[in-house]
C-alpha positions as CSV (number, residue, x, y, z in Angstrom):
1,M,51.2,-7.8,-16.1
2,I,48.6,-8.5,-18.7
3,H,47.0,-11.1,-16.4
4,V,46.9,-8.6,-13.5
5,N,45.2,-6.0,-15.6
6,L,42.6,-8.4,-17.0
7,R,41.8,-9.5,-13.5
8,R,41.5,-5.8,-12.3
9,A,39.2,-5.1,-15.2
10,A,37.0,-8.0,-14.4
11,L,36.6,-6.9,-10.8
12,V,35.7,-3.4,-11.8
13,L,33.1,-4.8,-14.2
14,A,31.6,-7.1,-11.5
15,G,31.4,-4.2,-9.0
16,A,29.6,-2.0,-11.6
17,L,27.0,-4.7,-12.3
18,L,26.4,-5.3,-8.6
19,A,26.0,-1.6,-8.0
20,G,23.4,-1.4,-10.8
21,C,21.4,-4.3,-9.4
22,A,21.4,-2.6,-6.1
23,H,19.6,0.4,-7.5
24,A,17.2,-1.4,-9.8
25,P,13.6,-1.0,-8.6
26,A,11.9,-4.1,-7.2
27,P,8.7,-5.3,-8.9
28,E,5.4,-4.4,-7.2
29,S,4.7,-8.1,-6.4
30,A,8.1,-8.5,-4.8
31,M,7.7,-5.4,-2.6
32,S,4.3,-6.6,-1.3
33,T,5.1,-10.2,-0.7
34,S,8.8,-10.5,0.2
35,T,9.5,-12.1,3.5
36,A,12.2,-9.4,3.9
37,D,9.4,-6.7,4.2
38,A,8.9,-5.7,7.8
39,G,5.7,-6.8,9.3
40,W,4.7,-9.5,6.8
41,R,3.9,-12.9,8.1
42,S,2.2,-16.0,6.9
43,L,-1.4,-16.9,7.8
44,F,-1.1,-20.4,6.2
45,D,1.8,-22.8,6.7
46,G,1.1,-24.9,3.6
47,R,0.5,-28.1,5.6
48,T,-2.2,-27.6,8.1
49,L,-5.2,-25.4,8.9
50,T,-3.6,-24.1,12.1
51,G,-4.9,-20.6,12.8
52,W,-8.2,-21.2,11.0
53,H,-11.6,-22.6,12.0
54,V,-15.1,-22.8,10.5
55,Y,-17.3,-19.8,11.3
56,H,-19.2,-20.4,14.6
57,E,-17.6,-23.9,14.9
58,S,-14.6,-25.4,16.8
59,G,-12.3,-28.2,16.2
60,T,-10.8,-29.3,12.8
61,P,-12.7,-28.1,9.8
62,T,-14.3,-30.9,7.8
63,N,-15.3,-29.1,4.7
64,W,-11.9,-27.4,4.1
65,A,-8.6,-29.3,3.7
66,V,-5.0,-28.7,2.7
67,V,-4.4,-30.1,-0.8
68,D,-1.0,-29.8,-2.5
69,G,0.0,-26.9,-0.4
70,T,-3.2,-25.0,-0.8
71,I,-6.4,-24.5,1.2
72,Q,-9.2,-26.2,-0.7
73,R,-13.0,-26.1,-0.2
74,M,-14.0,-29.7,-0.2
75,A,-17.8,-29.8,0.7
76,D,-20.7,-27.8,1.8
77,G,-20.4,-26.2,5.2
78,G,-19.3,-23.0,6.8
79,D,-16.8,-20.3,5.7
80,L,-13.2,-20.7,6.9
81,V,-12.1,-17.8,9.2
82,T,-9.0,-16.8,11.0
83,D,-8.6,-17.5,14.6
84,E,-7.1,-14.0,15.0
85,Q,-9.0,-10.7,14.4
86,F,-7.6,-7.8,12.5
87,A,-8.4,-4.0,12.3
88,N,-6.0,-2.3,9.9
89,F,-4.0,-4.6,7.6
90,E,-2.8,-5.6,4.2
91,I,-3.4,-9.2,3.1
92,A,-2.0,-10.9,0.0
93,L,-2.8,-14.2,-1.4
94,D,-3.5,-16.3,-4.6
95,W,-6.8,-18.0,-5.6
96,K,-7.9,-20.3,-8.3
97,I,-11.5,-21.2,-9.0
98,T,-13.1,-24.2,-10.9
99,P,-15.6,-23.6,-13.8
100,G,-18.6,-21.7,-12.8
101,G,-17.2,-21.3,-9.3
102,N,-18.0,-18.6,-6.7
103,S,-16.2,-17.7,-3.5
104,G,-15.0,-14.5,-1.7
105,I,-12.6,-12.9,0.8
106,L,-14.3,-11.1,3.6
107,Y,-12.8,-8.9,6.2
108,R,-13.7,-7.5,9.7
109,V,-16.1,-10.3,10.2
110,A,-17.7,-10.2,13.6
111,D,-18.9,-13.3,15.5
112,T,-22.4,-11.8,15.9
113,G,-23.8,-12.6,12.5
114,E,-25.5,-15.8,11.4
115,E,-23.2,-15.7,8.2
116,T,-19.9,-14.0,7.6
117,Y,-21.5,-11.6,5.0
118,F,-23.9,-10.3,7.6
119,T,-21.0,-8.2,8.9
120,G,-18.0,-8.5,6.7
121,P,-17.6,-6.7,3.3
122,E,-16.5,-9.0,0.5
123,M,-13.9,-9.0,-2.3
124,Q,-15.5,-11.3,-5.0
125,V,-13.7,-14.5,-6.2
126,L,-15.4,-15.7,-9.3
127,D,-15.4,-17.4,-12.7
128,D,-16.6,-14.4,-14.5
129,A,-17.0,-16.2,-17.8
130,R,-19.5,-18.9,-16.5
131,H,-21.1,-17.8,-13.3
132,P,-24.2,-15.6,-13.5
133,D,-22.6,-13.0,-11.2
134,G,-20.0,-12.4,-13.8
135,K,-22.6,-10.6,-16.0
136,S,-22.5,-7.5,-13.7
137,P,-19.3,-5.6,-12.8
138,L,-20.9,-5.1,-9.3
139,T,-20.7,-8.8,-8.6
140,S,-17.7,-9.9,-10.8
141,A,-14.2,-10.9,-9.6
142,G,-12.4,-8.2,-7.7
143,S,-15.6,-6.2,-6.9
144,D,-16.7,-5.1,-3.5
145,Y,-19.6,-7.5,-3.8
146,G,-22.8,-5.7,-4.7
147,L,-21.4,-2.2,-4.0
148,Y,-18.4,-1.2,-6.0
149,P,-17.8,-2.6,-9.5
150,A,-14.5,-4.0,-10.8
151,P,-13.2,-3.4,-14.4
152,R,-13.3,-6.1,-17.0
153,G,-10.3,-7.9,-18.3
154,V,-8.2,-8.1,-15.2
155,V,-9.2,-11.5,-13.7
156,K,-7.4,-14.5,-15.2
157,P,-9.4,-17.4,-16.6
158,V,-10.3,-20.7,-14.8
159,G,-7.3,-22.9,-14.1
160,E,-4.9,-19.9,-13.6
161,W,-3.9,-18.4,-10.3
162,N,-5.1,-14.8,-9.5
163,S,-3.0,-12.6,-7.1
164,V,-4.8,-10.4,-4.7
165,R,-4.0,-7.6,-2.2
166,L,-6.6,-6.3,0.0
167,V,-5.8,-3.1,2.0
168,V,-7.9,-2.1,4.9
169,N,-6.7,1.0,6.8
170,G,-9.2,2.8,9.0
171,N,-12.1,3.4,6.7
172,H,-10.0,3.2,3.5
173,V,-10.1,0.1,1.5
174,E,-8.3,-1.0,-1.7
175,H,-8.9,-4.1,-3.8
176,W,-5.8,-5.2,-6.0
177,L,-6.2,-7.9,-8.5
178,N,-3.2,-9.2,-10.5
179,G,-1.2,-6.0,-9.8
180,V,-4.1,-3.6,-10.7
181,K,-6.1,-1.6,-8.3
182,V,-9.7,-2.5,-9.3
183,V,-11.6,-1.0,-6.4
184,E,-11.1,1.8,-3.8
185,Y,-13.7,3.2,-1.4
186,E,-14.2,4.7,2.0
187,L,-16.3,2.8,4.5
188,H,-19.0,4.9,6.2
189,S,-18.7,7.7,3.6
190,P,-22.0,9.2,2.4
191,E,-21.5,7.3,-0.9
192,W,-20.9,4.0,0.8
193,N,-23.8,4.5,3.2
194,A,-26.1,5.2,0.3
195,K,-24.9,2.1,-1.6
196,V,-25.4,-0.1,1.5
197,A,-28.9,1.4,2.0
198,A,-29.9,0.5,-1.6
199,S,-28.5,-3.1,-1.4
200,K,-29.4,-6.4,0.3
201,F,-27.0,-5.5,3.1
202,A,-29.4,-3.0,4.5
203,Q,-31.3,-5.8,6.2
204,W,-28.2,-6.5,8.4
205,P,-27.5,-3.5,10.7
206,G,-24.0,-4.9,11.6
207,Y,-22.8,-4.9,8.0
208,G,-19.4,-3.2,7.7
209,M,-19.8,-1.7,11.2
210,S,-17.2,-3.7,13.1
211,P,-13.8,-1.9,13.5
212,T,-12.1,-5.2,13.8
213,G,-12.8,-8.8,12.9
214,R,-11.9,-12.1,11.3
215,I,-10.8,-12.7,7.7
216,A,-13.0,-15.2,5.9
217,L,-12.7,-17.5,2.9
218,Q,-16.2,-18.1,1.5
219,Q,-17.7,-21.5,0.9
220,H,-20.2,-21.0,-1.9
221,G,-20.7,-24.5,-3.5
222,A,-17.6,-24.8,-5.7
223,Q,-14.1,-26.0,-5.4
224,V,-11.7,-23.1,-4.7
225,N,-8.1,-23.1,-3.8
226,Y,-6.1,-20.5,-1.8
227,R,-2.3,-20.2,-1.3
228,N,0.5,-17.9,-0.2
229,I,-1.7,-16.2,2.3
230,R,0.3,-13.4,4.0
231,I,-0.7,-10.4,6.2
232,R,0.9,-7.2,7.4
233,V,-0.7,-5.4,10.3
234,L,-0.9,-1.6,9.7
235,P,-0.7,1.0,12.5
């Protein structure tokens, strides 16, 4: 009888623990990256560059390669862009830069520009501590390059992985860096238009104007690695 009661008590305790786990909130990173989330899919298989090409080029990229399960910039050349084009989406990925390094994640890149940044706005990837762009919040890691500043103290140092979420939904854009929303803006708002008009992007009429386009990883003269690239298309 004692053994039966002990067994029954153990079962009740186990059930209570399971119930508690079922109601525990999931962390922000798990909710945004879990493969169980409806609509999320990978843009990088960890082995090949299938689904990617160098901007304005065809064939296998020569200045980008897969190294230890990451996409790595290997040499000078063009930016790496997705074969697919996206309008409204949420993308999540990790990046790691080398000392003094510079790169970027661009979106809605059209094929009409000479360079990806002629049409695609950019979320900056940078070694803030060593690169000159790190002196200004407008061009530091996480910023909407040249237009909207990112706060200090969010980016991790060289040698560590930084986690990014970029939300593009209609004209609404959010930059998330290491779980912190660092930038938020509205494309084509009076404020955004004024910022573009006062920036170097004013010389390119197509900048930020495409309703859809490719996602680009920028080649900017430094080694940079990207991994865990996932996307969720939004309505």
